[in-house]
N, CA, C and O atoms as a GROMACS GRO file, in nm:
protein
  436
    1MET      N    1  15.244   1.123  -3.703
    1MET     CA    2  15.347   1.220  -3.608
    1MET      C    3  15.220   1.257  -3.578
    1MET      O    4  15.210   1.336  -3.485
    2ALA      N    5  15.145   1.232  -3.618
    2ALA     CA    6  14.980   1.344  -3.596
    2ALA      C    7  14.896   1.228  -3.591
    2ALA      O    8  14.787   1.246  -3.536
    3VAL      N    9  14.925   1.096  -3.643
    3VAL     CA   10  14.889   0.997  -3.667
    3VAL      C   11  14.886   0.970  -3.425
    3VAL      O   12  14.790   0.968  -3.348
    4ASN      N   13  15.008   0.959  -3.404
    4ASN     CA   14  15.109   0.862  -3.313
    4ASN      C   15  15.019   0.960  -3.243
    4ASN      O   16  14.962   0.861  -3.197
    5ARG      N   17  14.953   1.057  -3.193
    5ARG     CA   18  14.910   1.148  -3.174
    5ARG      C   19  14.805   1.157  -3.067
    5ARG      O   20  14.809   1.196  -2.951
    6LEU      N   21  14.676   1.090  -3.171
    6LEU     CA   22  14.507   1.072  -3.145
    6LEU      C   23  14.533   0.944  -3.099
    6LEU      O   24  14.466   0.876  -3.022
    7PHE      N   25  14.668   0.910  -3.169
    7PHE     CA   26  14.688   0.724  -3.055
    7PHE      C   27  14.639   0.721  -2.968
    7PHE      O   28  14.527   0.678  -2.939
    8LEU      N   29  14.770   0.800  -2.872
    8LEU     CA   30  14.809   0.802  -2.828
    8LEU      C   31  14.680   0.897  -2.712
    8LEU      O   32  14.631   0.855  -2.607
    9PHE      N   33  14.651   1.059  -2.796
    9PHE     CA   34  14.490   1.013  -2.715
    9PHE      C   35  14.332   0.945  -2.696
    9PHE      O   36  14.246   0.955  -2.608
   10ALA      N   37  14.338   0.897  -2.780
   10ALA     CA   38  14.257   0.782  -2.806
   10ALA      C   39  14.232   0.694  -2.664
   10ALA      O   40  14.135   0.699  -2.589
   11LEU      N   41  14.410   0.571  -2.650
   11LEU     CA   42  14.427   0.558  -2.568
   11LEU      C   43  14.382   0.587  -2.416
   11LEU      O   44  14.299   0.548  -2.334
   12ALA      N   45  14.493   0.682  -2.428
   12ALA     CA   46  14.409   0.780  -2.276
   12ALA      C   47  14.289   0.725  -2.224
   12ALA      O   48  14.254   0.661  -2.125
   13LEU      N   49  14.215   0.794  -2.373
   13LEU     CA   50  14.023   0.842  -2.312
   13LEU      C   51  14.001   0.703  -2.300
   13LEU      O   52  13.882   0.671  -2.300
   14ALA      N   53  14.088   0.608  -2.289
   14ALA     CA   54  14.008   0.531  -2.324
   14ALA      C   55  14.031   0.438  -2.168
   14ALA      O   56  13.938   0.381  -2.112
   15ILE      N   57  14.171   0.441  -2.119
   15ILE     CA   58  14.163   0.375  -2.010
   15ILE      C   59  14.091   0.455  -1.871
   15ILE      O   60  14.078   0.384  -1.772
   16ALA      N   61  14.040   0.612  -1.860
   16ALA     CA   62  14.067   0.685  -1.804
   16ALA      C   63  13.869   0.625  -1.776
   16ALA      O   64  13.838   0.605  -1.659
   17ALA      N   65  13.751   0.603  -1.891
   17ALA     CA   66  13.645   0.520  -1.897
   17ALA      C   67  13.670   0.396  -1.824
   17ALA      O   68  13.594   0.401  -1.728
   18VAL      N   69  13.729   0.302  -1.820
   18VAL     CA   70  13.796   0.209  -1.738
   18VAL      C   71  13.829   0.226  -1.649
   18VAL      O   72  13.771   0.146  -1.577
   19SER      N   73  13.916   0.305  -1.571
   19SER     CA   74  13.960   0.333  -1.493
   19SER      C   75  13.830   0.345  -1.348
   19SER      O   76  13.796   0.280  -1.250
   20THR      N   77  13.784   0.508  -1.438
   20THR     CA   78  13.600   0.538  -1.338
   20THR      C   79  13.524   0.452  -1.374
   20THR      O   80  13.424   0.522  -1.392
   21GLU      N   81  13.498   0.368  -1.396
   21GLU     CA   82  13.415   0.214  -1.417
   21GLU      C   83  13.432   0.173  -1.282
   21GLU      O   84  13.351   0.212  -1.199
   22ALA      N   85  13.510   0.114  -1.256
   22ALA     CA   86  13.546   0.047  -1.078
   22ALA      C   87  13.485   0.127  -1.025
   22ALA      O   88  13.417   0.075  -0.937
   23PHE      N   89  13.463   0.303  -1.035
   23PHE     CA   90  13.440   0.371  -0.926
   23PHE      C   91  13.236   0.393  -0.865
   23PHE      O   92  13.173   0.432  -0.767
   24ALA      N   93  13.208   0.335  -1.009
   24ALA     CA   94  13.044   0.362  -1.052
   24ALA      C   95  12.985   0.279  -0.941
   24ALA      O   96  13.077   0.229  -0.875
   25PRO      N   97  12.877   0.249  -0.901
   25PRO     CA   98  12.786   0.166  -0.849
   25PRO      C   99  12.741   0.071  -0.957
   25PRO      O  100  12.654   0.100  -1.038
   26SER      N  101  12.812  -0.054  -0.954
   26SER     CA  102  12.748  -0.102  -0.992
   26SER      C  103  12.588  -0.175  -1.079
   26SER      O  104  12.517  -0.242  -1.004
   27VAL      N  105  12.544  -0.161  -1.209
   27VAL     CA  106  12.410  -0.205  -1.264
   27VAL      C  107  12.369  -0.322  -1.216
   27VAL      O  108  12.451  -0.414  -1.224
   28SER      N  109  12.218  -0.354  -1.146
   28SER     CA  110  12.226  -0.448  -1.086
   28SER      C  111  12.138  -0.585  -1.215
   28SER      O  112  12.070  -0.566  -1.316
   29PHE      N  113  12.159  -0.646  -1.182
   29PHE     CA  114  12.153  -0.762  -1.307
   29PHE      C  115  12.043  -0.858  -1.346
   29PHE      O  116  12.046  -0.930  -1.446
   30LEU      N  117  11.977  -0.853  -1.287
   30LEU     CA  118  11.817  -0.936  -1.170
   30LEU      C  119  11.724  -0.804  -1.167
   30LEU      O  120  11.650  -0.818  -1.264
   31ALA      N  121  11.700  -0.709  -1.116
   31ALA     CA  122  11.597  -0.673  -1.146
   31ALA      C  123  11.657  -0.525  -1.123
   31ALA      O  124  11.757  -0.493  -1.060
   32ARG      N  125  11.575  -0.452  -1.187
   32ARG     CA  126  11.550  -0.249  -1.150
   32ARG      C  127  11.430  -0.220  -1.053
   32ARG      O  128  11.316  -0.232  -1.098
   33SER      N  129  11.448  -0.185  -0.925
   33SER     CA  130  11.369  -0.079  -0.865
   33SER      C  131  11.313  -0.002  -0.907
   33SER      O  132  11.319   0.001  -1.030
   34ALA      N  133  11.269   0.053  -0.873
   34ALA     CA  134  11.155   0.181  -0.908
   34ALA      C  135  11.228   0.339  -0.872
   34ALA      O  136  11.227   0.438  -0.944
   35VAL      N  137  11.305   0.318  -0.704
   35VAL     CA  138  11.353   0.432  -0.666
   35VAL      C  139  11.470   0.357  -0.711
   35VAL      O  140  11.449   0.251  -0.771
   36SER      N  141  11.595   0.396  -0.691
   36SER     CA  142  11.737   0.367  -0.682
   36SER      C  143  11.813   0.471  -0.548
   36SER      O  144  11.788   0.591  -0.555
   37SER      N  145  11.871   0.440  -0.471
   37SER     CA  146  11.926   0.450  -0.410
   37SER      C  147  12.051   0.420  -0.343
   37SER      O  148  12.109   0.320  -0.386
   38ALA      N  149  12.092   0.467  -0.272
   38ALA     CA  150  12.292   0.416  -0.247
   38ALA      C  151  12.241   0.264  -0.106
   38ALA      O  152  12.260   0.144  -0.083
   39THR      N  153  12.187   0.354  -0.067
   39THR     CA  154  12.085   0.320   0.079
   39THR      C  155  11.997   0.151   0.067
   39THR      O  156  11.954   0.088   0.164
   40GLU      N  157  11.988   0.107  -0.086
   40GLU     CA  158  11.940   0.013  -0.091
   40GLU      C  159  11.873  -0.079  -0.012
   40GLU      O  160  11.760  -0.086   0.035
   41LEU      N  161  11.996  -0.164  -0.010
   41LEU     CA  162  12.031  -0.266   0.106
   41LEU      C  163  12.066  -0.224   0.313
   41LEU      O  164  12.132  -0.276   0.402
   42GLY      N  165  12.005  -0.142   0.304
   42GLY     CA  166  12.015  -0.094   0.463
   42GLY      C  167  11.878  -0.170   0.512
   42GLY      O  168  11.872  -0.202   0.630
   43ALA      N  169  11.799  -0.192   0.448
   43ALA     CA  170  11.661  -0.164   0.511
   43ALA      C  171  11.645  -0.360   0.574
   43ALA      O  172  11.603  -0.414   0.677
   44CYS      N  173  11.697  -0.405   0.457
   44CYS     CA  174  11.745  -0.598   0.467
   44CYS      C  175  11.893  -0.650   0.609
   44CYS      O  176  11.933  -0.740   0.683
   45ARG      N  177  11.906  -0.570   0.583
   45ARG     CA  178  12.097  -0.545   0.705
   45ARG      C  179  11.956  -0.547   0.800
   45ARG      O  180  11.972  -0.619   0.898
   46VAL      N  181  11.819  -0.483   0.793
   46VAL     CA  182  11.854  -0.414   0.963
   46VAL      C  183  11.731  -0.573   0.990
   46VAL      O  184  11.748  -0.637   1.094
   47ASN      N  185  11.637  -0.612   0.908
   47ASN     CA  186  11.573  -0.777   0.918
   47ASN      C  187  11.644  -0.827   0.933
   47ASN      O  188  11.661  -0.882   1.042
   48ALA      N  189  11.733  -0.837   0.825
   48ALA     CA  190  11.843  -0.961   0.877
   48ALA      C  191  11.864  -0.950   0.983
   48ALA      O  192  11.796  -1.023   1.056
   49LYS      N  193  11.964  -0.857   1.051
   49LYS     CA  194  11.999  -0.827   1.220
   49LYS      C  195  11.883  -0.875   1.311
   49LYS      O  196  11.918  -0.969   1.382
   50LYS      N  197  11.731  -0.828   1.333
   50LYS     CA  198  11.586  -0.914   1.390
   50LYS      C  199  11.587  -1.004   1.374
   50LYS      O  200  11.571  -1.055   1.485
   51GLU      N  201  11.600  -1.105   1.277
   51GLU     CA  202  11.596  -1.211   1.258
   51GLU      C  203  11.695  -1.315   1.362
   51GLU      O  204  11.663  -1.393   1.452
   52LYS      N  205  11.802  -1.283   1.315
   52LYS     CA  206  11.956  -1.344   1.362
   52LYS      C  207  11.881  -1.316   1.517
   52LYS      O  208  11.846  -1.417   1.577
   53ARG      N  209  11.862  -1.214   1.566
   53ARG     CA  210  11.904  -1.216   1.726
   53ARG      C  211  11.720  -1.279   1.777
   53ARG      O  212  11.689  -1.322   1.889
   54GLN      N  213  11.663  -1.270   1.699
   54GLN     CA  214  11.522  -1.335   1.723
   54GLN      C  215  11.552  -1.544   1.720
   54GLN      O  216  11.532  -1.625   1.810
   55ARG      N  217  11.602  -1.565   1.589
   55ARG     CA  218  11.678  -1.668   1.611
   55ARG      C  219  11.779  -1.719   1.732
   55ARG      O  220  11.772  -1.834   1.778
   56ASN      N  221  11.887  -1.605   1.785
   56ASN     CA  222  11.953  -1.674   1.908
   56ASN      C  223  11.846  -1.629   2.032
   56ASN      O  224  11.931  -1.640   2.121
   57ARG      N  225  11.731  -1.587   2.101
   57ARG     CA  226  11.643  -1.577   2.130
   57ARG      C  227  11.627  -1.723   2.098
   57ARG      O  228  11.693  -1.806   2.160
   58GLU      N  229  11.536  -1.761   2.000
   58GLU     CA  230  11.522  -1.906   2.071
   58GLU      C  231  11.584  -2.043   2.087
   58GLU      O  232  11.563  -2.149   2.145
   59ASN      N  233  11.683  -1.976   1.994
   59ASN     CA  234  11.828  -2.111   2.009
   59ASN      C  235  11.812  -2.128   2.185
   59ASN      O  236  11.794  -2.230   2.251
   60MET      N  237  11.828  -1.958   2.237
   60MET     CA  238  11.876  -1.943   2.393
   60MET      C  239  11.799  -2.068   2.444
   60MET      O  240  11.857  -2.173   2.474
   61ARG      N  241  11.644  -2.048   2.454
   61ARG     CA  242  11.557  -2.096   2.472
   61ARG      C  243  11.607  -2.306   2.509
   61ARG      O  244  11.631  -2.388   2.598
   62LYS      N  245  11.593  -2.288   2.353
   62LYS     CA  246  11.601  -2.408   2.341
   62LYS      C  247  11.748  -2.559   2.400
   62LYS      O  248  11.753  -2.681   2.418
   63PHE      N  249  11.828  -2.454   2.408
   63PHE     CA  250  11.961  -2.523   2.446
   63PHE      C  251  11.957  -2.455   2.588
   63PHE      O  252  11.977  -2.558   2.652
   64SER      N  253  11.947  -2.364   2.676
   64SER     CA  254  11.913  -2.342   2.769
   64SER      C  255  11.969  -2.569   2.880
   64SER      O  256  11.957  -2.689   2.854
   65LYS      N  257  12.020  -2.487   2.986
   65LYS     CA  258  12.003  -2.613   3.034
   65LYS      C  259  11.976  -2.572   3.175
   65LYS      O  260  12.042  -2.510   3.258
   66ARG      N  261  11.810  -2.648   3.177
   66ARG     CA  262  11.699  -2.642   3.303
   66ARG      C  263  11.768  -2.711   3.432
   66ARG      O  264  11.878  -2.765   3.415
   67GLY      N  265  11.714  -2.712   3.553
   67GLY     CA  266  11.699  -2.760   3.647
   67GLY      C  267  11.851  -2.758   3.682
   67GLY      O  268  11.926  -2.842   3.734
   68ARG      N  269  11.873  -2.594   3.621
   68ARG     CA  270  12.065  -2.622   3.720
   68ARG      C  271  12.023  -2.523   3.774
   68ARG      O  272  11.972  -2.438   3.700
   69THR      N  273  12.031  -2.486   3.999
   69THR     CA  274  12.005  -2.373   4.052
   69THR      C  275  12.201  -2.333   4.040
   69THR      O  276  12.287  -2.409   3.996
   70SER      N  277  12.216  -2.218   4.085
   70SER     CA  278  12.344  -2.171   4.076
   70SER      C  279  12.404  -2.217   4.233
   70SER      O  280  12.366  -2.279   4.332
   71ARG      N  281  12.514  -2.150   4.187
   71ARG     CA  282  12.600  -2.188   4.308
   71ARG      C  283  12.546  -2.080   4.468
   71ARG      O  284  12.555  -2.096   4.590
   72LYS      N  285  12.483  -1.959   4.360
   72LYS     CA  286  12.482  -1.843   4.485
   72LYS      C  287  12.333  -1.878   4.543
   72LYS      O  288  12.297  -1.918   4.654
   73LYS      N  289  12.267  -1.850   4.430
   73LYS     CA  290  12.158  -1.928   4.476
   73LYS      C  291  12.097  -2.125   4.579
   73LYS      O  292  11.993  -2.170   4.626
   74MET      N  293  12.223  -2.168   4.564
   74MET     CA  294  12.203  -2.255   4.660
   74MET      C  295  12.265  -2.200   4.799
   74MET      O  296  12.231  -2.242   4.910
   75MET      N  297  12.333  -2.130   4.781
   75MET     CA  298  12.377  -2.114   4.934
   75MET      C  299  12.341  -1.993   5.025
   75MET      O  300  12.395  -1.948   5.126
   76ARG      N  301  12.217  -1.953   4.946
   76ARG     CA  302  12.146  -1.811   4.999
   76ARG      C  303  12.025  -1.923   5.030
   76ARG      O  304  11.984  -1.897   5.144
   77LYS      N  305  11.965  -2.014   4.986
   77LYS     CA  306  11.818  -2.096   5.001
   77LYS      C  307  11.963  -2.194   5.147
   77LYS      O  308  11.872  -2.210   5.228
   78VAL      N  309  12.060  -2.243   5.205
   78VAL     CA  310  12.116  -2.298   5.248
   78VAL      C  311  12.140  -2.213   5.439
   78VAL      O  312  12.123  -2.248   5.556
   79ALA      N  313  12.195  -2.072   5.350
   79ALA     CA  314  12.184  -1.959   5.456
   79ALA      C  315  12.028  -2.000   5.492
   79ALA      O  316  12.018  -2.026   5.612
   80SER      N  317  11.868  -2.017   5.401
   80SER     CA  318  11.755  -1.887   5.491
   80SER      C  319  11.708  -2.052   5.535
   80SER      O  320  11.611  -2.056   5.611
   81GLN      N  321  11.769  -2.188   5.493
   81GLN     CA  322  11.675  -2.263   5.598
   81GLN      C  323  11.742  -2.269   5.699
   81GLN      O  324  11.697  -2.331   5.795
   82GLN      N  325  11.869  -2.206   5.706
   82GLN     CA  326  11.918  -2.309   5.833
   82GLN      C  327  11.890  -2.136   5.980
   82GLN      O  328  11.863  -2.154   6.099
   83ALA      N  329  11.907  -2.011   5.917
   83ALA     CA  330  11.768  -1.857   5.948
   83ALA      C  331  11.663  -1.967   5.986
   83ALA      O  332  11.693  -2.034   6.085
   84ARG      N  333  11.567  -1.991   5.937
   84ARG     CA  334  11.444  -2.045   5.951
   84ARG      C  335  11.433  -2.102   6.044
   84ARG      O  336  11.367  -2.055   6.137
   85GLN      N  337  11.522  -2.280   6.056
   85GLN     CA  338  11.569  -2.338   6.165
   85GLN      C  339  11.602  -2.292   6.303
   85GLN      O  340  11.591  -2.368   6.400
   86GLU      N  341  11.631  -2.205   6.309
   86GLU     CA  342  11.717  -2.134   6.458
   86GLU      C  343  11.540  -2.065   6.477
   86GLU      O  344  11.458  -2.134   6.539
   87GLU      N  345  11.506  -1.958   6.431
   87GLU     CA  346  11.380  -1.836   6.459
   87GLU      C  347  11.298  -1.946   6.559
   87GLU      O  348  11.274  -1.938   6.679
   88ASN      N  349  11.261  -2.065   6.452
   88ASN     CA  350  11.136  -2.239   6.442
   88ASN      C  351  11.223  -2.314   6.671
   88ASN      O  352  11.189  -2.357   6.781
   89GLU      N  353  11.328  -2.276   6.595
   89GLU     CA  354  11.370  -2.368   6.772
   89GLU      C  355  11.356  -2.243   6.825
   89GLU      O  356  11.274  -2.278   6.911
   90PHE      N  357  11.373  -2.089   6.850
   90PHE     CA  358  11.408  -1.972   6.932
   90PHE      C  359  11.232  -1.993   6.991
   90PHE      O  360  11.189  -2.031   7.099
   91LEU      N  361  11.153  -1.942   6.846
   91LEU     CA  362  11.001  -1.932   6.892
   91LEU      C  363  10.964  -2.078   7.050
   91LEU      O  364  10.915  -2.068   7.163
   92ALA      N  365  10.993  -2.138   7.007
   92ALA     CA  366  10.954  -2.273   7.040
   92ALA      C  367  11.021  -2.294   7.181
   92ALA      O  368  10.946  -2.366   7.247
   93LYS      N  369  11.159  -2.254   7.270
   93LYS     CA  370  11.130  -2.220   7.315
   93LYS      C  371  11.116  -2.128   7.446
   93LYS      O  372  11.152  -2.149   7.562
   94CYS      N  373  11.009  -1.947   7.344
   94CYS     CA  374  10.964  -1.868   7.384
   94CYS      C  375  10.841  -1.920   7.478
   94CYS      O  376  10.816  -1.876   7.591
   95PHE      N  377  10.751  -2.049   7.389
   95PHE     CA  378  10.593  -2.045   7.448
   95PHE      C  379  10.631  -2.182   7.458
   95PHE      O  380  10.569  -2.250   7.376
   96LEU      N  381  10.718  -2.256   7.537
   96LEU     CA  382  10.727  -2.382   7.623
   96LEU      C  383  10.667  -2.378   7.713
   96LEU      O  384  10.661  -2.279   7.785
   97THR      N  385  10.589  -2.521   7.739
   97THR     CA  386  10.457  -2.481   7.773
   97THR      C  387  10.465  -2.566   8.003
   97THR      O  388  10.453  -2.680   8.050
   98VAL      N  389  10.485  -2.463   8.051
   98VAL     CA  390  10.409  -2.506   8.200
   98VAL      C  391  10.352  -2.474   8.303
   98VAL      O  392  10.324  -2.364   8.351
   99PRO      N  393  10.335  -2.588   8.340
   99PRO     CA  394  10.269  -2.665   8.414
   99PRO      C  395  10.242  -2.475   8.487
   99PRO      O  396  10.358  -2.435   8.490
  100PRO      N  397  10.170  -2.379   8.530
  100PRO     CA  398  10.087  -2.292   8.658
  100PRO      C  399  10.147  -2.398   8.820
  100PRO      O  400  10.119  -2.500   8.882
  101PRO      N  401  10.268  -2.250   8.822
  101PRO     CA  402  10.301  -2.349   9.064
  101PRO      C  403  10.136  -2.352   9.056
  101PRO      O  404  10.030  -2.326   9.000
  102GLU      N  405  10.200  -2.400   9.145
  102GLU     CA  406  10.071  -2.516   9.165
  102GLU      C  407  10.061  -2.460   9.369
  102GLU      O  408  10.132  -2.480   9.467
  103VAL      N  409   9.920  -2.381   9.339
  103VAL     CA  410   9.817  -2.267   9.459
  103VAL      C  411   9.843  -2.375   9.615
  103VAL      O  412   9.861  -2.484   9.561
  104LYS      N  413   9.849  -2.387   9.688
  104LYS     CA  414   9.806  -2.461   9.800
  104LYS      C  415   9.644  -2.366   9.840
  104LYS      O  416   9.645  -2.244   9.848
  105GLU      N  417   9.559  -2.421   9.853
  105GLU     CA  418   9.400  -2.402   9.888
  105GLU      C  419   9.464  -2.337  10.036
  105GLU      O  420   9.575  -2.350  10.087
  106ASP      N  421   9.400  -2.298  10.059
  106ASP     CA  422   9.419  -2.325  10.236
  106ASP      C  423   9.278  -2.314  10.270
  106ASP      O  424   9.216  -2.209  10.287
  107ARG      N  425   9.230  -2.436  10.279
  107ARG     CA  426   9.074  -2.398  10.351
  107ARG      C  427   8.968  -2.468  10.497
  107ARG      O  428   8.854  -2.500  10.532
  108SER      N  429   9.143  -2.458  10.548
  108SER     CA  430   9.080  -2.413  10.708
  108SER      C  431   9.034  -2.310  10.764
  108SER      O  432   9.093  -2.203  10.782
  109ARG      N  433   8.895  -2.348  10.804
  109ARG     CA  434   8.803  -2.192  10.851
  109ARG      C  435   8.734  -2.150  10.966
  109ARG      O  436   8.682  -2.038  10.969
   0.00000   0.00000   0.00000
């Protein structure tokens, strides 16, 4: 009976050791850094995000369609052209060259 208790105790100890190992941070198999911390990968993630933003900007410029104007811009352009034309017509009417009235000179003295 003592052997069974000793065996059960050893088995419980082994199970506890295996189950707590699952929650411990894993050891890197490649290379160990001089400073070990839980946030080692944080800087790598930030750099990856910066690189992704840069790639997205480059692709946006590369694949953007050039020469297409928006409907709003086209409507503004048409409206400004109409206003400019009306203004030019108005100014042309204001500065019509009308011949001066004929003055009859009286030379009978």
